[in-house]
C-alpha positions in Angstrom: -65.1 -58.6 70.5 -68.9 -57.5 70.9 -69.2 -53.7 70.3 -71.9 -51.6 72.0 -72.6 -48.0 70.5 -74.7 -45.3 72.1 -75.3 -42.1 70.2 -76.3 -42.2 66.4 -76.2 -38.8 65.4 -74.3 -37.1 62.5 -71.1 -38.9 63.5 -72.2 -42.0 65.2 -74.2 -43.5 62.4 -71.3 -43.5 59.8 -68.9 -44.9 62.5 -71.3 -47.7 63.4 -71.6 -48.5 59.5 -67.9 -48.6 59.3 -67.6 -51.0 62.3 -70.2 -53.2 60.6 -68.3 -53.1 57.3 -65.2 -54.4 59.1 -67.1 -57.4 60.5 -67.7 -56.4 64.0 -71.2 -57.3 65.8 -72.4 -53.9 67.0 -75.4 -53.4 69.3 -76.8 -49.9 69.1 -79.3 -47.5 70.9 -80.2 -43.9 70.5 -83.3 -41.9 71.7 -84.1 -41.2 68.1 -85.8 -44.6 66.8 -85.2 -43.6 63.1 -81.5 -43.5 63.6 -81.5 -47.0 65.4 -83.6 -48.4 62.4 -81.3 -47.0 59.8 -78.1 -48.6 61.2 -80.2 -51.8 62.1 -80.9 -52.1 58.5 -77.3 -52.1 57.8 -76.8 -55.2 60.0 -76.4 -53.7 63.6 -78.4 -55.2 66.6 -81.1 -52.8 67.7 -81.5 -52.3 71.4 -84.2 -50.8 73.4 -82.3 -49.1 76.1 -78.5 -48.1 77.3 -78.8 -51.1 79.6 -79.6 -53.4 76.7 -76.3 -52.3 75.0 -74.1 -52.6 77.9 -75.1 -56.0 78.9 -74.5 -57.2 75.3 -71.0 -55.6 74.7 -67.3 -56.0 75.7 -66.5 -52.7 74.5 -69.0 -49.8 74.9 -68.4 -46.8 72.6 -70.5 -43.5 73.3 -70.6 -40.8 71.0 -72.9 -38.1 72.7 -73.4 -34.3 72.3 -71.9 -33.0 75.5 -70.8 -33.6 79.3 -74.3 -33.9 80.7 -75.4 -36.5 78.1 -72.4 -38.6 78.8 -72.8 -38.3 82.8 -76.6 -39.5 82.3 -75.8 -42.3 79.8 -72.9 -43.6 81.8 -73.6 -42.9 85.6 -77.4 -42.3 85.4 -80.4 -44.7 86.3 -80.2 -47.6 83.9 -76.8 -46.6 82.7 -73.7 -48.3 81.6 -72.1 -48.3 85.1 -75.0 -50.5 86.5 -75.3 -52.9 83.7 -71.7 -53.3 81.9 -69.9 -56.5 82.7 -66.9 -56.1 85.0 -63.7 -55.6 83.0 -65.7 -54.0 80.3 -64.1 -51.1 78.5 -65.9 -47.7 77.8 -64.6 -45.7 75.1 -66.2 -42.3 75.2 -65.7 -40.6 71.9 -67.7 -37.6 72.6 -66.2 -34.0 73.0 -66.8 -33.3 76.6 -65.1 -31.3 79.4 -62.0 -33.1 80.6 -62.9 -33.0 84.3 -66.1 -34.8 83.4 -64.2 -37.6 81.7 -62.1 -38.0 84.8 -65.2 -38.0 87.0 -66.9 -40.7 84.9 -63.7 -42.9 84.7 -63.3 -42.7 88.3 -66.9 -43.8 89.0 -66.5 -46.7 86.6 -63.2 -47.8 88.1 -65.1 -48.4 91.3 -67.1 -51.0 89.6 -64.5 -52.6 87.8 -65.0 -51.1 84.4 -62.3 -49.5 82.5 -62.5 -46.2 80.4 -60.8 -44.3 77.7 -61.8 -40.8 76.5 -61.3 -40.7 72.8 -62.6 -37.6 70.9 -62.3 -37.3 67.3 -61.7 -34.6 64.8 -62.6 -34.6 61.1 -66.3 -34.0 61.1 -69.0 -36.1 59.2 -67.0 -36.4 56.1 -64.1 -38.1 57.9 -66.4 -40.2 60.0 -68.0 -41.5 56.6 -64.5 -42.2 55.2 -63.3 -43.9 58.4 -60.3 -41.3 58.5 -61.0 -39.6 61.8 -58.1 -38.2 64.0 -58.6 -39.9 67.4 -57.2 -38.3 70.6 -56.9 -40.6 73.4 -56.5 -40.4 77.2 -56.3 -43.6 79.3 -54.1 -46.5 80.1 -51.8 -47.9 77.4 -53.1 -51.3 77.8 -56.7 -50.3 77.2 -55.7 -48.3 74.4 -54.0 -51.2 72.7 -57.3 -53.3 73.2 -59.2 -50.6 71.5 -56.7 -50.0 68.5 -58.3 -52.5 66.2 -61.6 -50.5 66.6 -59.5 -47.1 66.0 -58.2 -48.5 63.0 -61.4 -48.9 61.6 -62.6 -45.6 62.6 -59.8 -43.4 61.9 -56.8 -42.6 60.1 -54.7 -41.9 63.2 -54.9 -42.5 66.9 -52.7 -41.3 69.5 -52.5 -42.0 73.2 -51.8 -38.3 74.6 -51.9 -39.0 78.4 -54.2 -40.0 81.3 -57.9 -39.9 81.2 -58.9 -36.4 80.2 -56.0 -35.7 78.0 -58.0 -36.9 75.2 -60.5 -34.2 75.6 -57.8 -31.7 76.5 -56.3 -32.4 73.2 -59.7 -32.0 71.3 -60.4 -28.6 73.0 -57.0 -27.4 71.9 -57.9 -28.6 68.3 -61.3 -26.8 68.4 -59.6 -23.5 69.5 -57.2 -23.7 66.8 -59.6 -24.7 64.1 -62.1 -21.6 65.4 -59.3 -19.1 65.2 -58.2 -20.4 61.7 -61.8 -20.4 60.2 -62.2 -16.7 61.6 -58.8 -15.7 60.1 -59.5 -17.4 56.6 -63.0 -15.4 56.5 -61.4 -12.2 57.5 -58.7 -12.5 54.9 -61.2 -13.4 52.1 -63.4 -10.7 52.9 -60.4 -8.4 52.9 -59.5 -9.4 49.4 -63.1 -8.7 48.3 -63.2 -5.3 49.8 -59.8 -4.2 48.4 -60.7 -5.2 45.0 -59.2 -8.8 44.6 -60.7 -12.0 43.4 -61.1 -14.0 46.6 -61.1 -17.3 45.0 -57.8 -16.3 43.2 -56.4 -15.3 46.4 -57.4 -18.6 48.0 -55.6 -20.4 45.3 -52.6 -18.3 45.2 -52.0 -18.8 49.0 -53.1 -22.4 49.9 -49.9 -23.8 48.9 -47.9 -21.4 51.1 -47.4 -21.0 54.8 -51.0 -19.8 55.2 -52.2 -23.1 53.8 -54.0 -25.7 56.0 -56.5 -28.4 56.1 -59.1 -25.9 57.6 -58.4 -23.6 54.5 -58.8 -26.3 52.0 -62.0 -27.5 53.5 -63.5 -24.3 54.3 -62.8 -21.7 51.6 -64.7 -23.4 48.9 -67.8 -23.5 51.1 -67.3 -19.7 52.0 -66.9 -18.9 48.2 -70.0 -20.8 47.3 -72.0 -19.4 50.3 -72.6 -23.2 51.0 -73.0 -23.9 54.8 -74.5 -27.3 54.8 -73.2 -28.6 58.2 -70.2 -31.1 58.4 -69.7 -29.7 62.1 -72.2 -27.2 63.3 -71.7 -23.8 65.0 -73.9 -25.0 68.1 -71.4 -27.8 68.5 -68.4 -25.6 68.2 -69.8 -23.1 70.8 -70.2 -26.2 73.2 -66.6 -27.1 72.5 -65.4 -23.6 72.9 -67.4 -23.2 76.2 -65.7 -26.3 77.5 -62.4 -24.8 76.6 -63.1 -21.6 78.4 -64.2 -23.6 81.4 -61.1 -25.6 81.5 -58.8 -22.6 80.9 -60.4 -21.0 83.9 -59.9 -24.1 86.0 -56.1 -24.2 85.4 -55.8 -20.3 85.2 -54.7 -20.0 81.6 -55.7 -16.7 79.7 -57.3 -17.7 76.4 -58.1 -14.3 74.9 -58.6 -15.5 71.4 -60.9 -18.3 72.3 -62.9 -16.0 74.2 -63.3 -13.6 71.3 -64.2 -16.5 68.9 -66.9 -17.6 71.3 -68.5 -14.2 71.1 -68.3 -14.4 67.2 -70.0 -17.6 67.1 -72.8 -16.7 69.6 -73.5 -13.6 67.4 -73.8 -16.0 64.4 -76.1 -18.2 66.3 -78.3 -15.3 67.3 -78.7 -14.8 63.5 -80.0 -18.2 63.0 -76.8 -20.2 62.0 -76.5 -22.3 65.0 -77.3 -25.5 62.8 -75.1 -24.3 60.1 -71.6 -25.4 59.3 -68.9 -23.5 61.6 -67.7 -22.2 58.1 -70.7 -19.9 58.4 -68.5 -17.9 60.8 -67.7 -16.1 57.4 -71.5 -14.5 57.8 -70.0 -12.6 60.7 -67.6 -10.8 58.2 -70.3 -10.7 55.6 -72.3 -8.4 58.0 -69.4 -6.4 58.9 -68.2 -5.7 55.5 -71.8 -5.1 53.9 -70.6 -7.5 51.0 -70.3 -11.3 50.1 -67.7 -13.2 48.5 -69.9 -15.8 46.7 
């Protein structure tokens, strides 16, 4: 299986390196030449364009920032749709709006090209480890074909429904993660203001019902004031925006998500757009007039 990979950002680079370590031939492209050079040094085949990747590959993985980028790379001039072989499989692992995934898949189908939407959760650390959670929409046969790649990139991969379902699942994940981060920050800052030690409070509750993967990953960052990005505020804003658009389109009220969008927009205006989403704690730092680190 010849694999193409388009999009070598914070997630794409380690994903390509894991595929190379597993013995796959991977042709790569990104608009940032330094990223291409880095993975080429690890054994990838550097390509000069999206078209070059598509022509060389049986499976084309895209890992791009948002819906417009996926539409441009796949459907635009010189894109995947005009250069991939008939019968090729596109696996879009970007986090995009479900309706865009459906639109792109329909256009590809007319050219005899198959597609899965397969966004991931876990951020850079799990991309490096190869332990991402992969949420997939599409046909069972296409999922089965891509499963050996998913086994390299993640610790779990689940087909949740038809095209678009993968991204619906991812938006659900991002809504819950954002709300959990806010609840964690609110609780730790209450502890500080009420005279308790936030770190001891964290250690006391993490094994109970309030405990979660979010808490274990983000509480230490908040307690250190360390907001080195694993998943950036800007990207979480993008996901919440897609969630709000999707909710509006199907008539589902999502008041907590709408509120969290405003929290994150406020933090972005304070210069934290490129910080980890755990920097949502800085919203509570400003409200409380104190710190927990």
